[in-house]
C-alpha positions, 0 to 999 in steps of 0.5 A: 453221241454226247449228251447236252451239257447244262450250265448250272445256275447257282441261286444267289445267297442274297436276293437281288432286284434284278438277277440279270444285271447281277449276272452281268455285273459278275461277268464284268468283274471277271473280265476286268480281273482277267484283263488286269492279270494280262496287264500285270503279267506283261509288266512282270515280263519287262523286269524278269531279268532283274535278279539277285546273285542267287538268281532270284527275281527281285521284282515280284508279285505281292498279292492284291490291293484292297477291294474297291468299287468302280461305278459303271453303267450296270452298277458297282463292280468290285475289283482288286488291283494286283500289287508288285514289290521291288526287293532290291536294297540298292538306292535305285528308284523302286519299280512300281506297278500302276495299272493303265486299266485301273488307275489308283484313283479311278472310281467311275468309268469314263462313260459315267463321267460323260453321263453326268454332264448329260444328266445336268443338261437334261434338267437335273439339279445338283442335289438330284443326282444321287436319287436319279442315278440310283437306277443306273449305278446301284442304290444310293449312288455312292460318291455322287453327292451334291458336293461331288457334282459341284467339284466335278463342275469345277474340274470341267471348268478347268478343262474348258479353260485349257481347251480354249488355250490349246495351240492351233499351230499346223492346223488346217481346216477346210470348212467352218459351220458357225452359229449363235445359240440362244437358250431359254434358261434364265441367265445373268444377262438375257442378251448372252448367247453361245458362239459356236464354230465346228470345223472340218479338217483336211481329213474330213473329220469334224471338230469343235473349234471354238465356243464362247459366250457372246453378246447378241451374236455381235460383230465384236464378239465374233471378231474376238473369237476369230482373232483368238483362233488366229493368235493361237496359230490358225493361220491358213484361211478355211475355204468356206464358212457356212452360217446364218445371214443374221450373224455379225460373224460375216463382217468379222470374217472379212477382217480376219480370214478375208479369203474364206468364201461364204455360204448362207444356211438354207435351213435358216433362209427357208425359215426366214422366208416362210415367216414372211408368208401366210400359212396357206402359202408356205407349203408351196413356197417351201417346195419352190425353195427346195427346187433352188438348192436341190438343182443339179447345176448352178444354172438350173438353180438360178432359173429356179431362183428367178421363178420364185422371185417372179411368183412371189414378188408382187403379192409378198415382196418381203419374202422375195426380198429376203431371198434375193438379198443373199443371192450371191452367197446362197449358191456358193456350194456349187463351186465345191465337190458335189459329194460335200453339198449335203454338208455345206447347204446348212448348219445342221452339224451345229443345230443337231448337236445343240437341240439337246442343250435347249431341252435342258434350258426349259427345265432349269429351276434357277438362274444359270451363271455364264460359266455354268452354261458355257461349261455344260455346253462344252462338255456336251459338245465334246461328247457329241463330237465322238459321233459326228459324221465324217465328210463324204469323199474326204480325199477331195478336201486335199484337192481343194487345198491344192487349189483344184477348181470345181464347177457344179460340183465337178472337178475341172481339169487344169487348162494346158499352158 
């Protein structure tokens, strides 16, 4: 019977504050070195046939480059990238090795790049980054000075400009969620807000489609955004748009994508109705509203709708009117697949994403420029987009595109000719 093998732990020469993190960092270094060796070996095999008259290889390994530090979520990881030399004396272009894993100018991992806008939006001023990042990436957070952060913000701003001009040709979106996001931060113009559009592709993926700063959610601001999307190639009208009833978006939508159906957000509508009721009546009213949009069929929803109006119209006419004025666009979701109702009854994709942004605005010390706010919101949105939930039963979107009709969430068979 073999004895148990013990792995010897070598005491570090220099005492570190967190031995476990140091071990993880050493392991990360070893894994990175192994990955680079695999990459360089694959590269060398591509040019193994290049030899001189004596049969000696002309593209050969040439040691390693100088050691450099890569900032990661577990601190600095030291690494040396392998080098290659092309010995050929001819005038042919020299073969160079450029690692895809470790590009020449990489100084921090992608996760670190994403961390920076998050920290900014969480309330850190530019000058606070080095101190705040010490516990995340090691002492002094080298390379993350105030000037570095300012330069990164300029890069992010350029990324936003390029993204806002990207082509939308051949793109087809089935659903839109729209909203105007207001922030508590002091801005150059207190009437500014962010106009946001999130869209669902025909494959069920959610994408950030548009984000601009607008004036009080006005029709003109929304019209400019929608026309810009169309100018860049978005020619096919989405099947449905979901949003708050107070938006100038709806008038603009009819001028640009008149075929798109409308669905009012039940979350916004519920809040608006409850604001017109005394506190003691709100819990019961909320339950009655819930009975409307949770009904299994449109007919049942209509009955629950009438019940609410009959129950509150006499004592609270403003609450009843708030509900009835949007009756025709509050129940549109019944004409779409039942599997999608959970996605279509509210603007939650936008609300959940931008809840984090609002946390940042309450902690801002100074006044934000429109460019700074827009850039930070853009970076946060792209990071959040990676975790957005795919629509249930995405294959049903293809049927909607083909013109299949749904009633009470159920697909309707085509009538015989």
